[in-house]
C-alpha positions as CSV (number, residue, x, y, z in Angstrom):
1,M,-0.4,-202.5,-114.1
2,K,3.0,-202.6,-115.7
3,R,2.5,-199.1,-117.0
4,F,1.6,-197.9,-113.5
5,R,4.8,-199.4,-112.1
6,M,6.9,-197.7,-114.7
7,I,5.3,-194.3,-114.0
8,L,5.8,-194.9,-110.2
9,D,9.5,-195.6,-110.8
10,V,9.9,-192.5,-113.0
11,V,8.2,-190.3,-110.4
12,M,10.3,-191.7,-107.6
13,T,13.5,-191.2,-109.5
14,L,12.6,-187.5,-110.2
15,L,11.7,-186.9,-106.6
16,F,15.0,-188.4,-105.4
17,I,16.9,-186.1,-107.8
18,I,14.9,-183.1,-106.6
19,L,15.4,-184.1,-103.0
20,M,19.2,-184.3,-103.4
21,G,19.2,-180.6,-104.2
22,Y,18.2,-179.6,-100.7
23,Y,19.5,-176.0,-101.3
24,A,17.1,-175.6,-104.3
25,T,13.9,-176.3,-102.2
26,E,12.6,-174.8,-99.0
27,N,12.6,-176.9,-95.9
28,E,8.8,-177.4,-95.9
29,V,8.8,-178.5,-99.6
30,H,11.8,-180.8,-98.9
31,E,9.9,-182.5,-96.0
32,I,6.7,-182.9,-98.0
33,L,8.4,-184.3,-101.0
34,G,10.4,-186.7,-98.7
35,T,7.2,-187.9,-97.1
36,I,5.6,-188.5,-100.6
37,T,8.7,-190.4,-101.7
38,F,8.5,-192.6,-98.6
39,I,4.9,-193.4,-99.3
40,L,5.7,-194.2,-103.0
41,F,8.6,-196.4,-101.8
42,I,6.2,-198.4,-99.7
43,I,3.7,-198.7,-102.6
44,H,6.5,-199.7,-104.9
45,H,7.5,-202.6,-102.6
46,V,4.0,-203.8,-102.1
47,L,3.4,-203.9,-105.9
48,N,6.7,-205.8,-106.4
49,I,6.2,-208.6,-103.8
50,K,6.6,-211.9,-105.5
């Protein structure tokens, strides 16, 4: 489970970096990646509830 959390964090970090370069992606790609990041953010919080 700890390995999955680490992979999730790395993927979220990479997606945030890609999303910051809005000019480098098309609008549709930006919106899809933003939606995926939002879903991963929710999963991240559910996994880290203590």
